[in-house]
C-alpha positions in Angstrom: -43.5 -17.3 -30.0 -44.8 -18.8 -26.8 -42.5 -20.5 -24.2 -42.8 -24.2 -24.6 -44.6 -26.3 -22.0 -41.5 -28.6 -21.8 -39.3 -25.6 -20.9 -41.8 -24.5 -18.2 -42.0 -28.0 -16.7 -38.2 -28.2 -16.7 -38.0 -24.9 -14.7 -40.7 -26.0 -12.3 -38.9 -29.4 -11.7 -35.7 -27.5 -11.0 -37.1 -25.1 -8.5 -39.7 -27.3 -6.9 -37.4 -29.0 -4.3 -36.0 -25.7 -3.1 -39.4 -24.0 -2.9 -40.8 -26.9 -0.9 -37.7 -26.9 1.4 -38.1 -23.1 1.9 -41.7 -23.5 2.8 -41.1 -26.4 5.1 -38.3 -24.6 7.0 -40.2 -21.3 7.3 -43.8 -22.3 7.7 -43.7 -22.9 11.4 -42.1 -19.5 12.2 -44.4 -17.8 9.7 -47.4 -19.1 11.5 -45.9 -18.1 14.9 -45.4 -14.6 13.5 -48.9 -14.5 11.9 -47.6 -14.1 8.4 -48.8 -15.8 5.2 -46.2 -16.9 2.6 -47.4 -14.0 0.3 -47.0 -11.4 3.1 -43.5 -12.8 3.9 -42.6 -12.6 0.2 -43.7 -8.9 0.1 -41.8 -8.2 3.3 -38.7 -9.9 1.9 -38.8 -8.0 -1.4 -39.4 -4.8 0.4 -36.2 -5.4 2.4 -34.2 -6.4 -0.7 -35.3 -3.4 -2.8 -35.4 -0.2 -0.7 -38.2 1.5 -2.6 -40.3 -1.1 -4.4 -43.6 -0.5 -6.0 -46.6 -2.6 -5.0 -47.3 -3.1 -8.7 -43.8 -4.6 -9.1 -44.8 -7.3 -6.6 -47.9 -8.0 -8.6 -45.8 -8.4 -11.8 -43.3 -10.6 -10.1 -45.8 -13.0 -8.5 -48.6 -12.9 -11.1 -51.1 -12.7 -8.2 -54.3 -10.8 -8.3 -54.2 -7.1 -7.3 -56.3 -7.7 -4.1 -54.0 -10.5 -2.9 -50.8 -8.4 -2.9 -52.8 -5.3 -1.7 -54.2 -7.3 1.2 -50.7 -8.7 2.2 -49.2 -5.2 2.0 -52.0 -3.6 4.1 -51.5 -6.4 6.7 -47.8 -5.7 6.8 -48.3 -1.9 7.1 -50.9 -2.4 9.8 -48.5 -4.6 11.7 -45.7 -2.0 11.4 -43.5 -4.3 9.2 -43.5 -2.0 6.2 -44.6 1.5 5.3 -46.8 2.3 2.3 -46.4 5.7 0.7 -47.0 7.5 -2.6 -44.4 7.9 -5.3 -43.4 11.5 -5.7 -43.5 11.5 -9.5 -46.9 9.7 -9.7 -49.1 9.9 -6.6 -51.2 6.9 -7.8 -48.2 4.5 -7.4 -47.8 2.9 -4.0 -44.2 2.7 -2.8 -43.2 0.2 -0.1 -40.5 0.7 2.5 -39.2 -1.7 5.1 -39.2 -0.8 8.8 -36.7 -1.8 11.5 -39.5 -4.0 13.0 -40.1 -5.6 9.6 -36.3 -6.3 9.2 -36.3 -7.8 12.8 -39.2 -10.1 12.1 -37.7 -11.1 8.7 -34.4 -12.0 10.4 -36.3 -14.0 13.1 -38.1 -16.1 10.5 -34.8 -16.8 8.6 -32.9 -17.6 11.8 -35.6 -20.0 12.9 -35.6 -21.6 9.5 -31.8 -21.8 9.4 -31.8 -23.6 12.8 -34.4 -26.0 11.6 -32.4 -26.7 8.4 -29.1 -27.1 10.3 -30.6 -29.6 12.7 -32.6 -31.4 10.0 -36.2 -32.4 10.4 -35.1 -35.5 12.3 -31.9 -36.6 14.0 -30.8 -38.5 10.9 -31.4 -35.6 8.5 -29.1 -33.0 9.9 -26.1 -31.6 8.1 -22.7 -32.9 9.2 -19.2 -33.0 7.9 -16.7 -30.5 6.5 -18.0 -30.6 2.9 -21.5 -29.5 3.9 -20.6 -25.9 4.5 -19.0 -25.6 1.1 -21.9 -27.3 -0.7 -24.4 -25.0 1.1 -22.4 -21.9 0.2 -22.2 -23.1 -3.5 -26.0 -23.8 -3.5 -26.7 -20.4 -2.0 -24.6 -18.7 -4.7 -26.3 -20.6 -7.4 -29.8 -19.7 -6.1 -28.8 -16.0 -5.8 -27.5 -16.0 -9.4 -30.7 -17.7 -10.6 -32.9 -15.1 -8.7 -30.8 -12.3 -10.2 -31.4 -13.7 -13.7 -35.2 -14.2 -13.1 -35.7 -10.8 -11.5 -33.0 -8.9 -13.3 -33.3 -6.5 -16.2 -34.7 -9.3 -18.3 -37.3 -10.4 -15.7 -38.9 -13.7 -16.5 -42.4 -13.3 -17.7 -44.3 -16.3 -19.0 -46.4 -13.9 -21.1 -43.5 -12.3 -23.0 -41.9 -13.9 -26.1 -38.2 -14.6 -26.2 -36.7 -12.1 -28.8 -33.8 -14.4 -29.5 -36.2 -17.2 -30.5 -38.0 -14.8 -32.8 -34.8 -13.8 -34.6 -33.7 -17.4 -35.2 
């Protein structure tokens, strides 16, 4: 059974504002650092997962092999990650973060956080005691959502839902 179009639209509507906000807050610093959004995603996932396979990034993003490969080669050439071979299967490419990569990642996030804190104009900035609590709750919710989407039951629009099939 295929995932319904309505369910997909509902998911996209829910994540669209956050994705746009993330892009808006990071884009200026990404350009300054010479990174594409795909390269930044690969860097971020390499930092989050100590030994991640390049093929895992392909599965997560659904992008073509050459797009992820190009981003990883750029990151490796810039000294932001290291690409090695998996010991059990030498054909598999393993990605590792570097201290320089972690530094650049932190710079991008710090610049984005400052931009978000100050708002995009004077009227848009965060203020008030309740804002910190709401931001912490929102961050927790997004982390939980990402854990569900990338966890043991990773979201794949091509897989069927076994619980729906048994109903």
